[in-house]
DOVO-852271 format. One line per field, with one value per residue (C-alpha): residue in three letters; chain; x, y, z. Coordinates in pm, whole numbers. Example, Ala and Ser with C-alpha at 12.3 -4.5 7.8 and 13.67 -1.06 7.14 Angstrom:
BEGIN
code <- c(ALA|SER)
unit <- c(A|A)
X <- c(1230|1367)
Y <- c(-450|-106)
Z <- c(780|714)
END
This chain:
BEGIN
code <- c(MET|ASN|ILE|VAL|ASN|LYS|LEU|THR|VAL|ARG|HIS|LEU|ARG|LEU|ASN|ARG|SER|ARG|THR|LEU|MET|THR|ILE|LEU|GLY|ILE|MET|LEU|SER|VAL|ALA|MET|VAL|CYS|ALA|VAL|ALA|GLY|PHE|VAL|ALA|SER|MET|HIS|ASP|VAL|LEU|LEU|ARG|GLN|ILE|LYS|GLU|LYS|GLY|ASP|TYR|HIS|ILE|VAL|TYR|ALA|ASP|VAL|THR|PRO|GLU|THR|ALA|ALA|GLU|ILE|SER|GLY|GLU|GLU|PRO|PHE|SER|ALA|HIS|TYR|THR|GLN|ASP|SER|ASP|THR|PRO|GLY|ARG|VAL|ASN|LEU|TYR|LEU|ARG|LEU|ALA|LYS|PRO|GLY|ARG|ASP|VAL|ARG|ASP|VAL|ALA|ASP|ARG|VAL|SER|GLN|LYS|PHE|GLY|ALA|GLY|GLN|TYR|GLY|VAL|ASN|TYR|GLU|LEU|LEU|ALA|LEU|GLU|GLY|VAL|MET|ILE|HIS|LYS|SER|VAL|ILE|ILE|GLY|PHE|ILE|GLY|VAL|GLY|ALA|ILE|ALA|VAL|ALA|ILE|ILE|MET|ALA|GLY|SER|ILE|ILE|VAL|ILE|SER|ASN|ALA|PHE|TYR|ILE|SER|ALA|THR|GLU|ARG|VAL|ARG|GLN|PHE|GLY|LEU|LEU|LYS|SER|VAL|GLY|ALA|THR|SER|GLY|GLN|ILE|GLY|ARG|SER|ILE|LEU|PHE|GLU|ALA|LEU|VAL|LEU|ALA|ALA|ILE|SER|ILE|PRO|LEU|GLY|ILE|ALA|LEU|GLY|PHE|LEU|ILE|ASP|ALA|PHE|VAL|LEU|TRP|VAL|THR|ASN|PHE|LEU|LEU|LEU|ASP|LEU|SER|ARG|LEU|ASN|ASN|GLY|ALA|PHE|SER|PHE|ARG|VAL|VAL|PHE|TYR|PRO|LEU|ILE|PRO|ILE|ILE|SER|LEU|LEU|VAL|ALA|LEU|LEU|THR|ILE|LEU|ILE|SER|ALA|TRP|LEU|PRO|ALA|ARG|LYS|ALA|ALA|LYS|THR|THR|ALA|ILE|GLU|ALA|ILE|ARG|GLN|THR|LYS|ASP|ILE|LYS|ILE|SER|GLY|LYS|ARG|VAL|LYS|THR|SER|PRO|VAL|VAL|ARG|LYS|LEU|PHE|GLY|PHE|GLU|GLY|THR|LEU|ALA|ALA|LYS|SER|LEU|LYS|ARG|SER|ARG|GLY|LYS|TYR|ARG|ALA|THR|VAL|ILE|SER|LEU|THR|VAL|SER|VAL|VAL|MET|PHE|VAL|SER|MET|TRP|SER|LEU|VAL|ASP|LEU|MET|LYS|LYS|ASP|ALA|GLU|MET|GLN|TYR|GLY|GLY|LEU|ASP|PHE|ASP|ALA|VAL|VAL|ILE|THR|GLN|GLY|ASN|LEU|GLU|THR|ALA|ASP|LYS|SER|ASP|ALA|LEU|LEU|ARG|THR|ILE|PRO|ASP|ALA|ALA|PHE|GLN|LYS|ILE|GLN|GLU|THR|HIS|PHE|SER|THR|THR|ALA|PRO|LYS|GLY|PHE|VAL|THR|GLU|ARG|LEU|PHE|PRO|GLY|ALA|GLU|GLY|GLU|LEU|ASP|TRP|ASP|LEU|ASN|LEU|TYR|ALA|MET|PRO|ASP|ALA|ASP|PHE|ALA|ALA|LEU|VAL|PRO|ILE|ALA|GLU|GLY|GLU|ILE|PRO|GLY|VAL|LEU|ILE|ASN|THR|THR|GLY|ALA|LEU|LYS|LYS|ASP|GLY|LYS|VAL|GLN|GLU|PHE|VAL|PRO|TYR|GLU|ALA|PRO|ILE|GLY|THR|LYS|LEU|PRO|VAL|GLU|ARG|ARG|TRP|VAL|ASN|GLU|GLU|THR|LYS|THR|PHE|GLY|ASP|VAL|THR|ILE|ALA|ALA|THR|VAL|ASP|LYS|ILE|PRO|ASP|SER|ILE|PRO|GLU|ALA|MET|PHE|SER|GLY|GLY|VAL|ILE|ASN|ILE|LEU|VAL|PRO|GLU|SER|ILE|TYR|ARG|SER|LEU|TYR|GLN|ALA|ASP|ASN|SER|ARG|THR|ALA|TYR|ALA|VAL|THR|ALA|ARG|ASP|PRO|GLN|ALA|PHE|CYS|ASP|ARG|ALA|GLU|GLU|LEU|LEU|LEU|PRO|LEU|GLY|GLU|THR|ILE|GLN|ILE|GLN|ASN|ILE|ALA|GLN|SER|ALA|ARG|ILE|ASN|GLN|ASN|LEU|VAL|LEU|VAL|ILE|MET|LEU|PHE|GLY|TYR|GLY|PHE|ILE|GLY|MET|LEU|SER|LEU|ILE|ALA|VAL|THR|SER|ALA|ILE|THR|THR|ILE|SER|THR|GLY|MET|GLU|LEU|ARG|ARG|GLN|GLU|PHE|ALA|MET|LEU|TYR|SER|ALA|GLY|MET|THR|PRO|ARG|GLY|MET|ASP|LYS|MET|LEU|HIS|LEU|GLU|SER|LEU|LEU|TYR|GLY|ILE|LYS|SER|LEU|ALA|PHE|GLY|LEU|PRO|ILE|GLY|VAL|GLY|LEU|SER|ILE|ALA|MET|HIS|ARG|MET|MET|GLU|ASN|LEU|PHE|VAL|PHE|ARG|TYR|ALA|LEU|PRO|TRP|ASP|ALA|MET|LEU|ILE|SER|ALA|ALA|ALA|VAL|LEU|ALA|LEU|THR|PHE|SER|THR|MET|GLN|TYR|GLY|LYS|ARG|LYS|PHE|ARG|LYS|VAL|SER|ILE|VAL|ASP|ALA|ILE|ARG|SER|GLU|ILE|ALA)
unit <- c(A|A|A|A|A|A|A|A|A|A|A|A|A|A|A|A|A|A|A|A|A|A|A|A|A|A|A|A|A|A|A|A|A|A|A|A|A|A|A|A|A|A|A|A|A|A|A|A|A|A|A|A|A|A|A|A|A|A|A|A|A|A|A|A|A|A|A|A|A|A|A|A|A|A|A|A|A|A|A|A|A|A|A|A|A|A|A|A|A|A|A|A|A|A|A|A|A|A|A|A|A|A|A|A|A|A|A|A|A|A|A|A|A|A|A|A|A|A|A|A|A|A|A|A|A|A|A|A|A|A|A|A|A|A|A|A|A|A|A|A|A|A|A|A|A|A|A|A|A|A|A|A|A|A|A|A|A|A|A|A|A|A|A|A|A|A|A|A|A|A|A|A|A|A|A|A|A|A|A|A|A|A|A|A|A|A|A|A|A|A|A|A|A|A|A|A|A|A|A|A|A|A|A|A|A|A|A|A|A|A|A|A|A|A|A|A|A|A|A|A|A|A|A|A|A|A|A|A|A|A|A|A|A|A|A|A|A|A|A|A|A|A|A|A|A|A|A|A|A|A|A|A|A|A|A|A|A|A|A|A|A|A|A|A|A|A|A|A|A|A|A|A|A|A|A|A|A|A|A|A|A|A|A|A|A|A|A|A|A|A|A|A|A|A|A|A|A|A|A|A|A|A|A|A|A|A|A|A|A|A|A|A|A|A|A|A|A|A|A|A|A|A|A|A|A|A|A|A|A|A|A|A|A|A|A|A|A|A|A|A|A|A|A|A|A|A|A|A|A|A|A|A|A|A|A|A|A|A|A|A|A|A|A|A|A|A|A|A|A|A|A|A|A|A|A|A|A|A|A|A|A|A|A|A|A|A|A|A|A|A|A|A|A|A|A|A|A|A|A|A|A|A|A|A|A|A|A|A|A|A|A|A|A|A|A|A|A|A|A|A|A|A|A|A|A|A|A|A|A|A|A|A|A|A|A|A|A|A|A|A|A|A|A|A|A|A|A|A|A|A|A|A|A|A|A|A|A|A|A|A|A|A|A|A|A|A|A|A|A|A|A|A|A|A|A|A|A|A|A|A|A|A|A|A|A|A|A|A|A|A|A|A|A|A|A|A|A|A|A|A|A|A|A|A|A|A|A|A|A|A|A|A|A|A|A|A|A|A|A|A|A|A|A|A|A|A|A|A|A|A|A|A|A|A|A|A|A|A|A|A|A|A|A|A|A|A|A|A|A|A|A|A|A|A|A|A|A|A|A|A|A|A|A|A|A|A|A|A|A|A|A|A|A|A|A|A|A|A|A|A|A|A|A|A|A|A|A|A|A|A|A|A|A|A|A|A|A|A|A|A|A|A|A|A|A|A|A|A|A|A|A|A|A|A|A|A|A|A|A|A|A|A|A|A|A|A|A|A|A|A|A|A|A|A|A|A|A|A|A|A|A|A|A|A|A|A|A|A|A|A|A|A|A|A|A|A|A|A|A|A|A|A|A|A|A|A|A|A|A|A|A|A|A|A|A|A|A|A|A|A|A|A|A|A|A|A|A|A|A|A|A|A|A|A|A|A|A|A|A|A|A|A|A|A|A|A|A|A|A|A)
X <- c(-1624|-1455|-1566|-1297|-1393|-1768|-1708|-1565|-1863|-2072|-1884|-1896|-2284|-2305|-2100|-2291|-2199|-1792|-1837|-2030|-1778|-1486|-1660|-1739|-1372|-1239|-1487|-1401|-1024|-1116|-1319|-1041|-774|-1029|-1158|-761|-696|-987|-939|-549|-712|-952|-692|-487|-778|-833|-462|-473|-762|-618|-284|-500|-687|-343|-270|-280|59|392|611|596|798|775|795|804|650|327|505|791|465|307|631|719|364|410|673|620|684|398|11|-171|-113|-258|-128|-168|-61|267|338|584|332|314|448|271|344|321|205|242|159|371|218|427|586|879|1187|1351|1118|1424|1593|1320|1256|1646|1659|1333|1455|1769|1627|1382|1571|1285|1473|1332|1098|916|837|540|676|383|153|416|450|97|74|321|665|898|1160|1274|1091|740|413|266|532|429|44|173|397|77|-139|118|169|-194|-238|67|-105|-417|-242|-28|-355|-556|-325|-297|-673|-766|-553|-639|-1009|-861|-691|-977|-1192|-866|-913|-1274|-1224|-897|-1079|-1263|-912|-799|-1090|-1047|-650|-759|-936|-684|-684|-326|-198|-196|-575|-630|-408|-603|-929|-838|-704|-1054|-1236|-1024|-1122|-1511|-1502|-1277|-1524|-1814|-1664|-1424|-1694|-1896|-1583|-1512|-1853|-1836|-1528|-1661|-1987|-1732|-1534|-1831|-1977|-1662|-1600|-1944|-1892|-1549|-1710|-1968|-1726|-1472|-1755|-1616|-1253|-1408|-1601|-1288|-1120|-1408|-1522|-1179|-1111|-1400|-1361|-1531|-1539|-1283|-1322|-987|-1002|-669|-862|-1075|-781|-543|-822|-860|-507|-428|-723|-615|-267|-390|-665|-403|-115|-393|-477|-143|-13|-303|-310|57|-6|-343|-126|159|-93|-74|-402|-400|-289|-611|-862|-735|-717|-371|-216|-284|-327|26|26|371|478|553|346|134|223|-24|-26|-114|-289|-528|-648|-716|-925|-1092|-1086|-1033|-1219|-975|-683|-849|-873|-522|-375|-626|-479|-134|-208|-404|-172|-273|-622|-479|-223|-469|-702|-404|-264|-604|-648|-288|-342|-670|-477|-160|-374|-602|-327|-97|-342|-520|-178|-120|-457|-367|-32|-208|-465|-217|-8|-324|-418|-50|-70|-442|-559|-634|-913|-1178|-1376|-1507|-1373|-1070|-1060|-720|-693|-369|-370|-401|-647|-869|-945|-931|-1233|-1430|-1381|-1458|-1784|-1873|-1788|-2010|-2326|-2338|-2578|-2525|-2146|-1943|-1625|-1287|-1074|-713|-513|-144|195|480|803|1174|1346|1700|1678|1928|2197|2036|1684|1649|1720|1964|1645|1528|1845|2117|2465|2318|2550|2495|2229|2008|1805|1465|1106|844|453|244|-115|-384|-593|-880|-752|-991|-881|-514|-568|-694|-360|-111|-178|-147|111|135|419|545|440|360|344|262|503|347|639|555|627|299|284|625|803|1168|1432|1141|948|632|763|633|892|945|1163|1271|1440|1236|1298|1020|1131|1304|1296|1285|1304|981|1151|1081|1349|1282|1543|1791|1662|1728|1556|1277|1194|880|990|1056|797|847|774|533|423|451|215|293|9|-137|-429|-789|-791|-571|-641|-347|-360|-299|-1|369|537|907|878|866|470|359|30|-13|-313|-521|-502|-123|-124|-357|-131|190|173|-88|86|-6|111|-152|-277|-613|-742|-1086|-1137|-1500|-1801|-2085|-2411|-2320|-1957|-1948|-2222|-2023|-1719|-1922|-2080|-1743|-1558|-1838|-1820|-1448|-1292|-1421|-1200|-906|-667|-487|-747|-764|-1062|-1081|-1344|-1197|-1491|-1436|-1066|-1146|-1429|-1215|-931|-1152|-1310|-951|-911|-1244|-1182|-826|-1009|-1295|-1036|-867|-1113|-1269|-962|-942|-1320|-1230|-940|-1096|-1424|-1164|-956|-1284|-1429|-1151|-1139|-1509|-1489|-1184|-1317|-1662|-1547|-1290|-1620|-1796|-1474|-1482|-1829|-1747|-1510|-1784|-2030|-1780|-1715|-2104|-2159|-1872|-2032|-1917|-2153|-2288|-2142|-1810|-1796|-1858|-1530|-1346|-1454|-1394|-1021|-992|-1085|-918|-567|-651|-698|-395|-163|-292|-278|93|214|-24|23|400|401|124|328|680|495|341|688|828|555|588|984|902|682|975|1082|785|657|806|630|631|549|254|165|-172|-347|-686|-639|-463|-755|-1035|-832|-791|-1141|-1281|-1045|-1176|-1550|-1511|-1364|-1601|-1926|-1820|-1745|-2063|-2250|-2098|-2184|-2534|-2568|-2426|-2722|-2944|-2745|-2792|-2499|-2534|-2551|-2250|-2043|-2160|-2112|-1891|-1965|-2293)
Y <- c(-494|-143|207|233|-98|15|324|119|-89|245|409|58|84|485|444|152|214|218|-85|-293|-165|-276|-609|-670|-606|-863|-1115|-1093|-1146|-1433|-1579|-1578|-1731|-2024|-2044|-2050|-2320|-2522|-2530|-2639|-2915|-3055|-3000|-3209|-3478|-3503|-3583|-3850|-4024|-4033|-4153|-4415|-4521|-4619|-4819|-4749|-4862|-4756|-5013|-5280|-5596|-5735|-6104|-6265|-6595|-6629|-6779|-6495|-6238|-6398|-6390|-6017|-5904|-6044|-5825|-5533|-5223|-5285|-5264|-5383|-5549|-5689|-5872|-5897|-6157|-6070|-6126|-6424|-6756|-6850|-6494|-6248|-5851|-5752|-5397|-5282|-4982|-4896|-4876|-4542|-4401|-4178|-4077|-4403|-4597|-4685|-4818|-5048|-5154|-5235|-5443|-5659|-5701|-5838|-6061|-6218|-6211|-6017|-5839|-5557|-5330|-4969|-4686|-4504|-4126|-3948|-4092|-4067|-3699|-3655|-3801|-3594|-3784|-3505|-3768|-3552|-3240|-3279|-3210|-3091|-2855|-2685|-2682|-2542|-2275|-2172|-2154|-1953|-1692|-1642|-1612|-1376|-1144|-1149|-1083|-803|-629|-674|-581|-232|-171|-271|-56|201|143|115|453|615|489|609|954|967|905|1100|1357|1079|958|1305|1353|990|1062|1392|1225|955|676|557|498|140|152|354|147|-162|-22|-17|-373|-457|-298|-525|-813|-729|-693|-1011|-1207|-1111|-1116|-1452|-1707|-1524|-1503|-1899|-2013|-1754|-1919|-2275|-2154|-1994|-2294|-2500|-2284|-2263|-2629|-2693|-2488|-2654|-2982|-2896|-2754|-3059|-3316|-3466|-3498|-3682|-3936|-4012|-4065|-4289|-3989|-3948|-3598|-3468|-3196|-3207|-2991|-3123|-3013|-3044|-2890|-2735|-2485|-2300|-2321|-2151|-1917|-1807|-1765|-1560|-1347|-1292|-1211|-981|-800|-730|-604|-400|-233|-233|52|292|173|263|599|667|574|810|1155|1344|1455|1812|1705|1479|1740|2009|1757|1910|1614|1533|1871|2067|2411|2624|2983|2870|2946|2657|2646|2560|2496|2831|2578|2446|2843|2871|2535|2522|2876|2996|2638|2469|2637|2571|2221|2156|2339|2133|1813|1925|2008|1713|1487|1161|1130|1228|956|713|767|756|408|266|345|286|-53|-114|-5|-227|-557|-518|-459|-724|-1002|-894|-947|-1322|-1410|-1309|-1504|-1792|-1772|-1730|-2013|-2249|-2131|-2195|-2550|-2651|-2374|-2360|-2620|-2405|-2605|-2975|-3114|-3139|-3215|-3212|-3266|-3309|-3292|-3059|-2776|-2937|-3196|-2926|-2739|-3042|-3156|-2811|-2802|-3135|-3040|-2712|-2967|-3085|-2929|-2753|-2709|-2411|-2390|-2223|-2287|-2242|-2338|-2355|-2499|-2595|-2469|-2419|-2095|-1959|-1707|-1410|-1381|-1280|-1314|-1621|-1499|-1632|-1723|-1944|-2114|-2023|-2025|-1945|-1763|-1660|-1784|-2063|-2337|-2272|-2412|-2169|-2222|-1978|-1928|-1812|-1526|-1385|-1080|-843|-917|-920|-580|-413|-515|-466|-330|-595|-496|-629|-888|-951|-1190|-962|-1127|-1064|-1229|-1381|-1324|-1495|-1861|-1908|-2184|-2367|-2637|-2556|-2636|-2824|-2505|-2372|-2045|-1779|-1510|-1297|-1565|-1336|-1022|-921|-552|-438|-534|-861|-1093|-1471|-1740|-1948|-2295|-2672|-2915|-3313|-3555|-3613|-3320|-2957|-2700|-2549|-2168|-2006|-1664|-1403|-1335|-975|-879|-608|-630|-809|-894|-1014|-1253|-1542|-1414|-1481|-1684|-1944|-2159|-2168|-2531|-2557|-2330|-2417|-2184|-2346|-2217|-1878|-1865|-1592|-1465|-1413|-1315|-1629|-1523|-1540|-1850|-2036|-1946|-1974|-2390|-2645|-2988|-3236|-3045|-2798|-2880|-2751|-2758|-2753|-2617|-2747|-2645|-2894|-2973|-3329|-3361|-3747|-3739|-3459|-3681|-3990|-3794|-3602|-3970|-4087|-3778|-3741|-4097|-4174|-3878|-4106|-3807|-3821|-3721|-3694|-3658|-3625|-3568|-3345|-3232|-3369|-3260|-2920|-2876|-3034|-2776|-2502|-2556|-2611|-2247|-2160|-2293|-2102|-1773|-1856|-1916|-1626|-1351|-1485|-1373|-1074|-979|-1075|-890|-575|-593|-592|-273|-110|-157|-6|268|352|360|567|844|842|827|1119|1302|1275|1374|1701|1780|2103|2212|2193|2353|2630|2702|2710|2979|3165|3171|2919|2813|2453|2512|2591|2289|2080|2258|2175|1827|1768|1866|1656|1332|1426|1475|1135|959|1100|1042|665|578|732|509|208|167|172|-86|-323|-304|-391|-691|-820|-796|-1002|-1266|-1277|-1343|-1610|-1815|-1806|-2143|-2328|-2084|-1819|-1543|-1154|-917|-707|-413|-482|-185|-311|-339|7|180|-20|60|400|486|291|485|808|684|562|880|1110|921|831|1210|1340|1068|1242|1571|1465|1312|1639|1832|1656|1811|2144|2368|2500|2141|2055|2323|2279|1911|1590|1314|1113)
Z <- c(4484|4559|4462|4176|4007|4032|3876|3585|3537|3550|3293|3081|3085|3047|2732|2577|2200|2245|2501|2229|1963|2205|2294|1912|1806|2099|2007|1638|1746|1953|1673|1409|1638|1717|1343|1235|1516|1415|1062|1113|1310|1053|789|1023|1058|687|628|910|790|434|535|741|470|272|605|978|1054|1182|1080|795|755|394|281|606|692|905|1183|1223|1187|1493|1675|1585|1659|2014|2077|2356|2167|1937|2012|1718|1391|1052|774|374|152|-15|-396|-265|-214|147|286|420|495|848|960|1323|1544|1787|2148|2251|1886|1920|1724|1788|1572|1295|1582|1711|1350|1313|1616|1591|1184|1349|1614|1393|1067|930|651|478|653|595|836|752|822|723|978|1243|1159|1191|1518|1628|1595|1438|1253|944|817|937|788|1134|1172|850|1003|1331|1142|883|1215|1407|1155|1104|1516|1531|1252|1434|1794|1611|1473|1768|2011|1809|1755|2107|2262|2090|2236|2600|2516|2418|2742|2971|2788|2874|3230|3250|3478|3694|3744|3857|4102|4257|4295|4453|4738|4780|4543|4435|4108|4125|4158|3881|3649|3814|3711|3356|3389|3568|3279|3030|3240|3235|2869|2819|3051|2806|2496|2486|2536|2278|2019|2086|1986|1684|1593|1596|1387|1127|1124|1074|809|637|596|502|186|119|145|-95|-355|-309|-332|-645|-479|-175|-393|-564|-230|-95|153|305|165|337|636|960|1266|1512|1887|2069|2404|2329|2070|2300|2569|2288|2189|2559|2663|2330|2377|2725|2644|2349|2599|2889|2671|2483|2842|3006|2797|2859|3217|3281|3116|3329|3672|3577|3504|3811|3965|3836|3484|3502|3609|3394|3086|2974|2919|2564|2441|2408|2410|2397|2327|1989|1655|1544|1148|909|522|320|113|403|474|96|60|389|544|875|994|808|997|1311|1260|1131|1468|1698|1544|1611|1957|2034|1926|2130|1990|1642|1653|1819|1524|1255|1412|1374|1007|939|1112|887|553|631|735|433|193|289|354|16|-127|43|-76|-432|-378|-283|-577|-815|-668|-683|-1049|-1162|-979|-1053|-1322|-1651|-1682|-1713|-1992|-2003|-2307|-2530|-2897|-3090|-3471|-3659|-4027|-4334|-4326|-4562|-4318|-4025|-4174|-4214|-3862|-3744|-3967|-3820|-3450|-3508|-3541|-3213|-2995|-2635|-2672|-2686|-2868|-2810|-3126|-3117|-3464|-3465|-3667|-3530|-3695|-3617|-3608|-3569|-3272|-3283|-3016|-2693|-2806|-2545|-2189|-1954|-1729|-2005|-2140|-1920|-2076|-2423|-2644|-3031|-3223|-3131|-3290|-3116|-3151|-3297|-3271|-3503|-3387|-3648|-3532|-3715|-3928|-3785|-3405|-3540|-3707|-3376|-3233|-3526|-3906|-4139|-4425|-4771|-4827|-4497|-4209|-3916|-3591|-3236|-2994|-2646|-2421|-2118|-2023|-1838|-1570|-1671|-1476|-1446|-1177|-950|-919|-1097|-1264|-1480|-1621|-1961|-2149|-2463|-2519|-2859|-2965|-3229|-3589|-3492|-3784|-3735|-3993|-4007|-4091|-4148|-4110|-4210|-4127|-4403|-4597|-4629|-4420|-4590|-4503|-4564|-4508|-4200|-3914|-3824|-3440|-3459|-3107|-2791|-2495|-2158|-2067|-2269|-2488|-2368|-2706|-2580|-2263|-2039|-2009|-2404|-2389|-2450|-2248|-2323|-2716|-2903|-2952|-3200|-3332|-3682|-3923|-4018|-4393|-4365|-4143|-4411|-4712|-4524|-4524|-4568|-4532|-4270|-3967|-3876|-3547|-3412|-3071|-2911|-2549|-2538|-2278|-2302|-2103|-2100|-2165|-2212|-2467|-2645|-2646|-2797|-3070|-3138|-3171|-3396|-3641|-3674|-3656|-4022|-4145|-4063|-3946|-3573|-3326|-2949|-2752|-2399|-2099|-1825|-1689|-1359|-1330|-1415|-1159|-900|-982|-982|-670|-505|-602|-487|-147|-143|-219|58|327|190|125|465|650|505|600|964|977|817|1064|1358|1231|1105|1445|1628|1379|1414|1778|1826|1558|1725|2081|1972|1843|2180|2370|2189|2252|2471|2213|1921|2190|2225|1891|1770|2070|1929|1589|1386|1139|1049|702|887|1107|795|631|976|982|631|643|979|762|479|696|882|544|404|699|747|367|391|644|568|193|175|499|336|21|169|353|32|-135|142|136|-237|-211|62|-170|-432|-274|-458|-720|-920|-1096|-1129|-866|-946|-716|-542|-698|-626|-285|-253|-422|-207|100|-1|-51|239|456|353|335|669|816|657|735|1111|1168|1004|1238|1536|1408|1385|1717|1864|1682|1957|2243|2384|2341|2698|2831|2628|2772|3126|3152|3075|2834|2958)
END
């Protein structure tokens, strides 16, 4: 080992805290790559086992004679076969596996079919796709794509934050580099010393990161299996995740990590190599001093005094360190906001696809209000059950021109006959939204479709243009009879989401849904078309259903009772699994970014030890130092949020548009993520700087002025 590399190792040992934080950042990056690759492999394994459970074959020939089946199975392309009796007596279905499956599988099947007159055949494209034979749009491409996107996000964030760590390291050693150059060290040796530092850190952190990645993978899959236990039982254990060790996973993790680390170290190494010996010794490269006056805002001086002005000018002159810290914090904000938005989008997609079932049983009665009241009283006698009651009546209406939007009904012109649902709402709850006026039917329009299947997509949008005061006739139409009108419902208010009183699974998004006061609802119409639905949460769902059936059937009305506890539990757990993976991903990315930010800020404080000592020696008080550091923290936070929040929101909008191929719903700004990231950035900068200041108190001012960082 040459003298430059020995000095590099010594530098790493002396700066233990920064070295450990850098190792932690690299380790987390490697662990995330390994965990993502491991999960993709586990998902591939689950799907492969499920497909093989249905049939482990590539080609099937239907309705062939046993003799023909024996001849076909002896052909060279096939490695294994099995048969099952077909619906035709004396014939079998022949299932075959190819020895070397390829894109020509259909040609092979055609050739064998013509040779033996086998007739109909089928190709198991799903199994071929999962085994890597990409004939059409392959499932495997989807998994590789998801994994590649995740790895690209990890690499992009890791390169930026880890390169900052190496930049800080190079800044710490800048005087050392100058002295080495002054005694004959070449620029190449200086650059290679930083790359050597990167390799030393990689040798320590990559094995630890790979091990941590498999541990994370195992833990997350264990939790997933626990949450999806019911789904696994329904699939005979085929839908259960297991840790799959492919040699390619650690190799990919190793290569991605090395590439990330080397790219991260190359830029600081290149910069250090170009710095001249005089610049390095004098340390003037990062601090720009010119004859021009450095301007600062008068607001800064008014709020923070002389110390604040000094801080603002110092940051403007030392742009390198300032930029490194701002970049670290900006990347943290961008990754947090964009990934939080991605998880929210995935959660929304899952809830639209699987959500709404947050109860155990459904009871629906159809009849007049008198029977509905009797049913309600009987159901309430069943112990250990909680009820959510929804009472509605289906009517018709004539919607005015422009009321129904083009999105719900393209090409709509003039007035439209449309379905209308009136929901009974307790008078006190309704009055909290809209005053109940005498002599009219006030209504609150639920102006959303909820999760509506339309044009092959699950969509959610605003279906109606409904000005306040719009009147809709409440009508009832019978075949061969005149339409009866019960009055006009006046839209007194609108809401843009389904009220909590109505479970989303019981909401009809394609009709006009209006809440009316219960007293008006009961007086409006009392024939046999009142529908009362109960979403029930019960300790023993099946026992509840049995008892409800026993009580309600004697009433002789139309009654539906359904136990949906298992379906609800599976759907809820699928949403939980998506949230688990999503928020776990956010947590890991945030840890990477936070470790980099802490390293950058704390090391920057170490580098300014001499500056602080000179300020104290010139008469600055601890209170003045606090003012200066508070302003610097505020400037770091404001600058990083000014860049990070718009970029993060922009990425969230782009991801929302990408998902419109499958799901359509309104975009909402990720306010929660933005507020959390803003609070976290400010807390991080203030706390890290205060920690650095407390560490400085332990050092003598004279020693700090005379010595470099130890």
